[in-house]
N, C-alpha and C positions, 0 to 999 in steps of 0.2 A: 502493500500498499503507500505512495506516495504521499508528501507531507500535505501535498494542498485537501486532498481522501481525508488523510486524517484528522486536519480540522474539521473539516465539513463533520462530518461522520461523528467524529469518535469524543465532542464534549457536550451533548446532549441539546436537551429543546431550549436552552438560555444564549446558543449560540449559535440561532437563526438569524442567517444574514451577518454572520459574522465577518466576514470575507468582503462584501460590502463594505462597511463601516471602515473597516483595515483600510481599503483604497479611497475611499473619500472624506469620514468623519476622523480618522484618527489623523491624517493629514491637518488640520485646523485652517481655519481660514488663511488666504494668503499663501499658502505650504506649499513647496513643490517634491519631487520625489527626492531631491535632493537633498532636499532639507533633513526628512526623514529618513535617509537611508545612514545605515549604521556604518560606524567605523570599524573598517579591517584592521589588524593589528598595526600596520605603521601608523594610521591616523590616531589610531589609543594613544599610542607610547607620545606622539607628537602634540597629543592634548594634557598628559599628565602633567600636574603641577605639584606643589608642595605646601606643606603650613608646616612652619616650626615650630614644636609645641615641647612642653617637659616628659613629654610620652615618645619624643623624637621626630621626626619629620613627617607628616603623615601623606601619603602619596592619593590624591582624589582626581576625577575627572569631572566635568561640568558641561553641561548644554541646556538648555533651553533660556527662559526667565518665568517670571511670575514667581508663585509662591513657593517654597521649595518642598523637594521631594528627597526623601534620604532612601538609598539602596543599599543591601545590605547582605553580600553577597555567601556562598558558599563553602564548605573545608572540602579540600584545599584549592580549591579557587578566587579569583581576586575580580576587582570592580568591571574587569571585560565580561566577565556573564552577563551582565546588564546593559551590554552595548546599544542591542536591537530596541528594547523596551525605551531605555532612552531616546532613542532615535523618534517613537514615535510619542513618547509624552514630550518632548522640548516644547512644543507649542504651545502647552498648557502649563508647563512648573516647568522651576528651574531644577533640575535635575542634576543629584548631585552622588557622585558611588564612590567610596572610600576603602581602601585595604588595609583590614585589619591589618593590626602591627600581627606579625608571625606570617603574614601571607603575602603576597602577590610584591608590589615596589616600595613599598612602605617601609621607612629607616627608622629602625627600634633604638630606642637611648638604653644604654647600658645597664644592664640591673632592670629594667624593665619587665615589669611583668605581664604576661600575656594573656592570662587565662580570661573568660568575659566578662568579670566586673572591670577590668581595667580598661575592657573596647569599651563597654559601656560610659564610661568619666571619656575615656577620649574623644567618642566623639560628641558631647557634652563639648569639652572643648574645641573640635574642630568647628561646630557648628556658632561657636561665641567667636574663634578668629575670622568666618566669614561672614559676621554679621546675620546669622540667624538664627528668631527666636523659637517658631516653631515649624514641624515639619508634618508630610504623611509618609509614615513609612512602609518601606517593599522591602522582604525581605523571603530568602531562601535558608534551610537545610540550617547551620549552626547560627547562622545569622538571623533566622528565627528567633532563637534564645536570648541572642543578643537584643531583639529589639523587644520582644518579654519584657529583659530587665531594663531596658530603657525607659518602655513605658510607666513603668512601675517605679521607678527613684526619679522620673522628670515628667510628670504625666503634662504638665503646663506645656511642654515643647510639643505634643504628641496631637494632631488633626484628628488621626484616622491611621490605619492599620490595615494591611493587606500581606496575608500571610499564604506562604504555599509551604509543601514538606518540608515540616522544622523539628526540632525535639520538643517536646510538650515534659512538665514534671514529672507523669508516670512515663515516657520512654524518651530518658536523657543521662547517660548517652546508652544510643541504643546499642541492642545486645550487637548487631553485626558492625560496629566503631569500638567494643571492648579488645579484639585485637590489634585493632590500628595504634590503641591507646598501649597497649601492653608491650607493644614493638616500639615502639617513643621512647617508653621508659628503659628500655634497653638500648635505646642510641642507635638503634636500625630501622626505622620508623622509613623517614623521610631516605636515607640512601640505598633503600634495599628497595624500594617503590617507584619513585621517579626518573633517575638515570636509568635505567632499563626502557620506560615508557618512550623518555626522550630520543634515545637512543635507535628504537623502532616503532614510529609511531603506529602501523599496523598491531602490533604488541598490546600498545594504548588503547586502541579499539576496540578488543578483543574480548572475549569473558574472564580473561586476566588479569585487564587492565582495569581504566576507568570506564571507558567505555561503553559494554553491555551494561555493568553494574550500574552506573548513571543516567545514562542518553538512551534514549527512547530511538534513534537510529544508527544503522550500521555503520554510516562514515560519519559518526559523530563520536567527539569532538573531532576538530577540521586540522591542519597540522598546525596553522597560526595557532589557533586556541591550545594546544598542547604546548607548542615553543611559548607562548606567553602565560599561561598557567605555571607551568614549570619549570623553566627553566631558575627564575628567583630564586624557589624553594632551593637552591642544591647549589646555588650559584658559588657559596663560599661555607669556611666550615662554620662560623657565627650563623650564617643563616640557616644550613642545615639543624644545630641547635635549637634555634627558633619555631622549625619546623615542625620538630619532634613537639617543644614547650606545647605549641597550640593546642597538637591532640591532645597531650598531658593533662590542659587545662579543663578539657574536657569532661575530668572523673575528679572530683567525685561531683555529681551531680550540680549545674551551675542553676538549675531553676527547684531545688528540692526547697519547699515552702510557701513557694510565690503564690500559691493558687489562690488564699483567701485575701490578697492584696488586688491579683487580676479580676477575682469577681467585684470588684470595687469601681475597675477603670469602667467608664462611658460611653469613651472615642467609638467611634463604629469600626467596629473589624468585619473584613472580607475573610472567607477560609479558599483559597483556588488550591485543588491538591490532586496529583496524579495518582491514578490508580495502580500503575505499573510499578511502581517505588519498592524495592525489596529492601532497604533500609529502615524505614520509619514504620511503624504499626498502620493497619487500616482505622484504626480504632482511632487515632487522634485525630481528625480532622472533626471529626462528632464531640470529642472531649473540650477542642476549641469550639464550639457552634455552643456547647454548653454551657461553657463557662465564661466567656463574655456577654454582658448583660444586654448591650447594644449588639451581638452579632447582625450581621446580616446575611444570613446563610452560608453554605456550602456551595463552589461548583468546582463537581467533578473532573476531570481530563483525562479518560478513559485510556489506559493502556501507556499511558506518559510516564517518564522514571523520572527520581528526584530534580534533577537538573535540567529539568522542563521547559524553566522559564528562558532559560538561553533560544531554546531550540523553535519557544513560540511564543515569541514577544507579542505578537498582536491579540494575543489571550490576556495575556500581563495587561498589554495597555487597552483593550477594552472595558476589564474588571475593574482596574484602575479610574478610570473615567469615570465608569455609572456608579465608584463607591464615592468620586469625591463628588457628582453632582446632585450629593445626599447632604453634603456638609451646609 
């Protein structure tokens, strides 16, 4: 099944007319196809900026104007994951995607923790430096855990939240990630995982690499995505240690005890969940829907795997705009 057919048939009744919306309504008034074209790797690298903070030099990309939307990527990816969604949403939001400490191109200060609670405070500092008071959050994977923690600690800074497949309190870290954490504690995860996939992109797209485990289509991730995601993770001995440290920061459960606080959050929350995900529990979207008092429901993307936001940016853009229209 090709990608177009997948979108038409796989996302349920809520998706009727989606492709037409992506071709017209998602581009914004006066926007052209060039305005909404996703960055390739060269353009992404050229767009990168850094903000100096006590946490280090935080790498981020920005596109668009208007109220800010903050995109939080998954592990072991970086802000390149959101290039498509940012392109579609740039006519409507000032789209910002930062690289978490320990991942991507952020330059972490010596001795700085890269655990999820530190990521939350780093993001708040980044927003301060950029002069941004409040954001619409869009998050995937471990970025979803950080988003929930950010919402609880800085509720006044969050207008809305769109969560895709991610951690929840009773599934964090998920069982599939425990071997990763154990390898990281032995100092072996980064070195045993990423150099082989950088050396052989076909291997990276196989069932033994990131591809079959986390991406919906067999030709994903692309060659340039593999290089963009994995090269910085093992570029120096210090980066190898930071990559392992990020994994170790996922245990113990960073979301332990957060449920009561999330139940008090009244911001509108939309859940968009890929049903082909084998990392997180299929019960998690239902848990999130019950948890948030202002949940705007769940949309299931049939067969889509964990990192589907990169593959189906039209879906993210459509759902984000639907959510924002209710604010």
